[in-house]
C-alpha positions in Angstrom: 0.0 0.0 0.0 1.0 3.6 -0.5 0.3 6.5 1.9 0.8 10.2 1.3 0.1 12.6 4.2 0.8 16.3 3.6 1.4 18.0 6.9 1.4 21.5 5.4 -2.1 21.3 4.0 -4.9 23.4 5.6 -2.4 26.1 6.7 -2.6 28.8 4.0 -3.8 32.4 4.0 -7.5 31.4 3.9 -7.2 31.0 7.7 -7.2 34.8 7.7 -9.6 35.5 4.8 -12.4 32.9 5.7 -13.4 30.5 8.4 -11.1 27.8 7.1 -10.0 25.3 9.8 -6.5 24.5 10.8 -5.7 20.8 11.2 -2.8 20.4 13.6 -0.3 17.6 13.5 -2.0 15.7 16.4 -5.2 15.4 14.4 -3.3 14.3 11.3 -1.6 11.6 13.5 -5.0 10.5 14.7 -6.5 10.3 11.2 -3.5 8.4 9.9 -3.5 5.9 12.8 -7.1 5.1 11.9 -6.1 4.5 8.2 -3.3 2.2 9.4 -5.7 0.3 11.6 -7.9 -0.3 8.6 -5.0 -1.4 6.5 -3.8 -3.8 9.2 -7.3 -5.3 9.4 -7.2 -6.0 5.6 -3.9 -7.9 6.1 -1.5 -5.3 4.7 2.0 -6.0 6.0 3.9 -3.1 4.4 3.1 0.5 3.8 5.3 2.7 1.5 4.8 6.2 2.8 6.0 9.8 2.1 8.5 10.9 4.6 7.9 14.5 5.8 9.3 16.8 8.5 6.6 16.3 11.1 6.8 12.4 10.9 3.0 12.0 10.9 3.1 8.4 9.7 5.7 7.2 12.2 3.9 8.9 15.1 0.6 7.4 13.9 2.1 3.9 14.0 3.3 4.5 17.5 -0.1 5.7 18.6 -1.8 2.7 17.1 0.7 0.4 18.9 0.0 2.0 22.2 -3.7 1.8 21.6 -3.8 -2.0 20.9 -0.8 -2.7 23.2 1.0 -4.8 20.6 2.1 -5.0 17.0 0.2 -2.3 15.0 0.4 -4.4 11.9 2.0 -3.0 8.7 5.6 -1.9 8.7 6.4 1.5 7.3 8.9 1.8 4.5 9.9 5.2 3.2 9.0 5.5 -0.5 11.9 8.0 -1.1 15.3 8.7 0.5 14.6 12.4 1.5 11.7 14.3 3.0 8.9 15.9 1.0 8.7 19.5 2.0 6.6 20.9 -0.9 4.6 20.0 -4.0 7.8 19.0 -5.8 8.5 16.5 -3.0 5.0 15.0 -3.2 5.4 14.6 -7.0 8.7 12.8 -6.5 7.1 10.5 -3.9 4.3 9.7 -6.3 6.8 8.7 -9.0 8.6 6.5 -6.4 5.3 4.8 -5.5 4.5 4.2 -9.2 7.9 2.7 -9.7 7.3 0.4 -6.7 4.1 -1.0 -8.3 1.9 0.0 -5.4 -1.7 -0.8 -6.3 -3.4 2.0 -4.4 -2.5 5.2 -2.5 -4.4 6.7 0.5 -3.9 10.5 0.6 -4.6 12.9 3.4 -4.5 16.5 2.1 -6.4 19.0 0.0 -7.0 19.3 -3.7 -3.4 20.5 -4.2 -2.0 17.4 -2.5 -4.0 15.1 -4.7 -3.0 17.1 -7.8 0.7 16.7 -6.9 0.2 12.9 -6.6 -1.6 12.7 -9.9 1.1 14.8 -11.6 3.7 12.3 -10.5 1.6 9.3 -11.3 -1.2 10.1 -13.8 -3.0 6.7 -13.7 -2.8 6.3 -9.9 -5.7 4.7 -7.9 -6.6 7.0 -5.1 -8.4 6.9 -1.8 -8.3 10.7 -1.1 -9.3 11.7 2.4 -10.0 15.4 3.2 -7.2 17.2 4.9 -6.8 20.6 3.3 -8.8 23.8 2.7 -10.5 22.8 -0.6 -11.5 19.2 -0.5 -13.7 18.9 -3.6 -11.7 15.8 -4.8 -11.8 14.0 -1.5 -13.9 11.0 -0.4 -15.7 11.8 2.8 -15.6 8.5 4.6 -14.2 7.4 8.0 -10.4 6.9 7.7 -10.7 3.4 9.3 -13.1 2.3 6.6 -10.9 3.9 3.9 -7.9 2.0 5.1 -9.8 -1.3 5.1 -11.1 -0.8 1.6 -7.8 0.4 0.3 -6.1 -2.6 1.9 -8.6 -5.1 0.4 -8.1 -3.5 -3.1 -4.3 -3.7 -2.7 -4.4 -7.4 -1.9 -6.6 -8.2 -4.9 -6.9 -5.4 -7.4 -8.4 -7.5 -10.2 -11.3 -8.6 -7.9 -12.2 -5.1 -6.8 -11.4 -3.3 -10.1 -15.1 -2.6 -10.8 -15.1 -0.3 -7.8 -12.5 2.0 -9.3 -13.8 4.9 -11.3 -11.7 7.0 -13.6 -12.4 10.7 -13.1 -11.7 13.6 -15.6 -8.6 15.8 -15.4 -7.5 19.0 -17.1 -4.3 19.2 -19.1 -2.9 22.7 -19.6 -0.3 23.6 -22.3 1.5 26.9 -21.5 3.0 29.2 -24.1 6.7 28.2 -24.3 6.7 26.9 -20.7 5.7 23.2 -20.7 2.5 21.8 -19.3 0.6 21.4 -16.1 -2.6 19.7 -15.0 -5.5 20.0 -12.6 -8.0 17.6 -11.0 -10.8 20.0 -10.1 -10.4 23.4 -11.7 -8.3 25.9 -13.7 -9.1 29.6 -13.3 -7.8 32.8 -14.9 -7.7 35.7 -12.4 -6.9 39.3 -13.0 -3.7 39.4 -10.9 -0.3 39.3 -12.6 1.3 37.8 -9.6 1.2 34.6 -7.6 1.4 36.1 -4.1 -0.2 34.0 -1.3 -1.6 31.6 -4.0 -5.2 31.2 -2.7 -8.2 32.9 -4.3 -10.6 34.7 -2.0 -11.7 37.8 -3.9 -14.5 36.9 -6.4 -14.0 40.2 -8.3 -10.6 38.9 -9.5 -12.2 35.9 -11.4 -12.2 36.1 -15.2 -13.1 32.6 -16.3 -12.6 29.0 -15.2 -12.9 25.3 -16.3 -14.2 23.0 -13.6 -14.4 19.2 -13.7 -17.2 18.8 -11.1 -20.0 21.0 -9.8 -21.0 20.3 -6.3 -22.8 23.1 -4.3 -22.0 21.3 -1.1 -18.3 21.9 -1.3 -16.2 25.1 -1.2 -14.1 26.6 -3.9 -14.8 26.8 -7.7 -16.4 23.4 -7.6 -19.0 24.9 -5.3 -19.5 27.9 -7.5 -19.9 25.5 -10.5 -22.4 23.5 -8.5 -24.6 26.5 -7.9 -24.7 27.1 -11.7 -25.1 23.5 -12.9 -24.6 20.6 -10.6 -22.8 17.5 -11.9 -20.5 14.9 -10.5 -17.0 13.6 -11.3 -18.7 10.6 -12.9 -19.9 12.9 -15.7 -17.2 12.9 -18.4 -17.5 16.6 -18.9 -16.5 20.0 -17.4 -18.1 23.4 -17.0 -16.6 26.5 -18.7 -17.5 29.6 -16.8 -17.1 33.3 -17.7 -17.5 35.7 -14.9 -18.9 39.2 -15.0 -22.3 40.6 -16.1 -25.3 41.2 -13.9 -26.4 37.7 -12.9 -24.9 37.1 -9.4 -24.8 33.5 -8.0 -24.5 33.1 -4.2 -21.8 30.5 -3.9 -19.4 29.0 -1.2 -16.1 30.4 -2.5 -14.4 29.5 0.8 -15.2 28.0 4.2 -17.9 30.3 5.8 -17.5 32.6 2.8 -20.9 32.7 0.9 -20.4 35.5 -1.7 -22.3 36.7 -4.7 -20.3 35.9 -7.9 -21.5 37.3 -11.2 -21.6 34.6 -14.0 -21.9 36.0 -17.5 -22.2 32.7 -19.3 -21.4 29.0 -19.0 -21.3 25.9 -21.2 -20.5 22.2 -20.8 -17.4 20.8 -22.4 -17.0 17.3 -23.7 -13.8 15.2 -23.6 -11.1 16.4 -25.9 -12.5 19.9 -26.2 -10.2 22.8 -25.6 -10.5 26.3 -24.0 -7.9 29.0 -24.4 -7.2 31.3 -21.5 -5.5 34.5 -22.5 -3.3 36.8 -20.4 -2.7 39.1 -18.8 -3.5 37.4 -15.5 -2.6 34.4 -13.3 -3.6 30.8 -13.7 -5.0 29.3 -10.5 -4.7 25.5 -10.5 -7.0 23.6 -8.1 -7.6 26.8 -6.1 -4.1 28.3 -6.0 -2.4 30.8 -8.3 0.6 29.0 -9.9 1.5 30.6 -13.3 1.5 34.2 -14.5 0.4 35.0 -18.0 1.7 38.2 -19.5 -0.1 40.2 -22.2 -0.1 38.1 -25.4 0.5 34.8 -23.6 -2.1 32.1 -23.3 -2.8 28.6 -21.9 -4.8 25.9 -23.7 -6.9 23.8 -21.4 -8.0 20.3 -22.6 -10.5 18.0 -20.9 -9.2 14.4 -20.5 -12.0 12.0 -19.6 -9.9 9.1 -18.2 -7.8 10.7 -15.5 -6.7 9.1 -12.2 -8.8 6.3 -10.6 -10.7 6.8 -7.3 -11.7 3.8 -5.2 -15.3 3.7 -4.2 -14.8 2.8 -0.5 -18.5 2.5 0.3 -19.3 0.4 -2.8 -16.4 -2.0 -2.1 -17.3 -2.6 1.5 -21.0 -3.0 0.6 -20.1 -5.7 -1.9 -17.9 -7.4 0.7 -20.8 -7.4 3.2 -23.2 -8.7 0.6 -21.0 -11.8 0.2 -21.7 -12.6 3.9 -18.1 -12.4 5.0 -15.7 -9.9 6.5 -12.2 -9.0 5.5 -9.8 -11.9 4.6 -7.6 -13.0 7.5 -3.9 -12.0 7.5 -1.5 -14.3 5.8 -0.9 -17.5 7.7 -4.2 -17.7 9.6 -7.2 -19.8 8.8 -10.3 -18.3 7.3 -13.2 -18.0 9.7 -16.4 -19.9 8.7 -19.2 -18.1 6.9 -22.2 -17.4 9.0 -25.4 -19.3 8.2 -28.4 -17.5 6.8 -30.1 -15.6 9.6 -27.3 -16.5 12.0 -25.5 -14.0 14.3 
């Protein structure tokens, strides 16, 4: 199994501009320990993880060992030699996990963390847990259940493959400066600087391409959801142009319901392209990343078959419908199946 915990998520400037929460290291340790408990129950014996400065994974394993007063199960093995301290480190870790043939990766971070993993490993199979500011890409399930489902999938990917859904992504070609990608949204804002990265002023928005529209989440996915709701299972994206005189009340940030003027919108189909023209800055999955000068542009293309996301609830429901629990760890006998109507 693979595990990526980004200890720096949920600590950006939106703690000052909205009601965004701060997740401290102790809470991350607790959440990670619950993931490890689920993995151990599934019989996972080794977890390749992303080393990072706060040592969340190592501390989580120690917490789990103290809780059960014994061997916490899976051993932790660093996926890379050094520590990941930024998005580049997360990308490097994802590449290392891909090279190690890990079947599945549990992530604990925001949309930016998941984007970095997908950038390093484009066809990764995710179990993304919310741990950032914007969590539109995340799966909102209990970490213990997430660990259990991820572990079951890792032990037998062919059996549980029907519970993996490929979600769209956005590929972006930049004028003379390579490419980048996004999982949730690409936006053009009026600023010709990156600054504190996050977007919190709706008046700065020019246009955006969004891969899902969910009015129950924050960020541009929430804005898109107030205009036209659609899920990640829809192989399309919404192209929004901002301005005009038709305001939409939308959750741009945590506790930040703001009127946002939407001039027009249209649905995009796989393979369609949108050109975003400078001057301005490109915000990728909620954070300004690239500055476009006057005359420069970026071409956004919708890709239908992006990374895979494991349906935790669907997998566990299928397992329960078979009338049996998780398989026992290697070297133990399988417990008998209960009779119909039995305890």
